[in-house]
N, C-alpha and C positions, 0 to 999 in steps of 0.2 A: 026585237030591236029593228029599227029601220036600216035600210042599206045605206042611206045618206049619213046616218050617225056613225056607222062603222067606218065608212070612207073618211069622214071628217077626223075621227080619232086616229086612223091609220096615217093620214097625211100629217097630223100634228106630231105623232110619235116619230115619223121619218125625219121631220124638221129638227126635232130635239136631238135625235140620234146623230144626224149629220153635223149639227153645231157642236155636240159634245166630242165627236171624233175629231173635228177641226181643232178644238181646244186641246185635246190630248196630244195631237200632232205638234202643235205649237209648244206645249209644255215640254214634250219630249225633246224637241230641238233645242230649247233653252237650257235643258238640263244635261245635254250631251257633253262629255269630256273630249271624246275623240270625234273628229269630223273627217269625212271623206273629201276628196278633191272637189267634188261638186258642191258639197255643203260649205267647204271653206271658201269657194268662189262666191257663193251667195252671201256668206258672212262678210267678206271683204268687198263685195260688189265688183268683182273682177271676173274675167273669163277663166275657164279651166286651163286654157293655154297659158294665160298670164301667171296663174298659180304655179304651173309646172316650170315656167321660166324663172320664177322667183326661187324655186327650189334649186334649179340648176345653177343659178348665180350665187347661191348661198345666202339669200336674203330671208328664206323661210326654212325652218327645220321640219323635216317630214320623217315619219317612220314608215317602213314598208313591211307589210304583212300579207302573205298570200297574193302577191303581185299587185297590191293596191297601196296607194299612199294614204297615210292618216296624219292628221294634224291635231295638236292639242288646242282646244278653244282658248285657253288662258294665254297661250303663246301668241295666238293671232291677235287677241285683245291687247296684249302687251306691245305688240308690234305697232298697233295703231296709237296706243298711249305714248309711246316713246318717239313717235314721228313728230316732226315739227316743221311747219312752213311759216317762214317769217314774212312772206309777202314781198311786195316790191320794196326795195331799199331796207330789207331786214325788219320791217314793221309788222 
């Protein structure tokens, strides 16, 4: 076999591997039940400090395990679903 053929196949397999790893990571994140503070911040598009403040003010429910806060993804989703902004003049 030629060296170019081997390099070509190696590069193609690397590309497929990295794409499949990216898809696995995305699927894993979508299927998570418990999120860390950092993951909850990404999900809600807030900073980690804002997430901690929401916990402190009682707006978010968190569970603590081994010194870390964990959030249920369904509860974060429900928080967004139940939020309502009527806009100017309640419209």
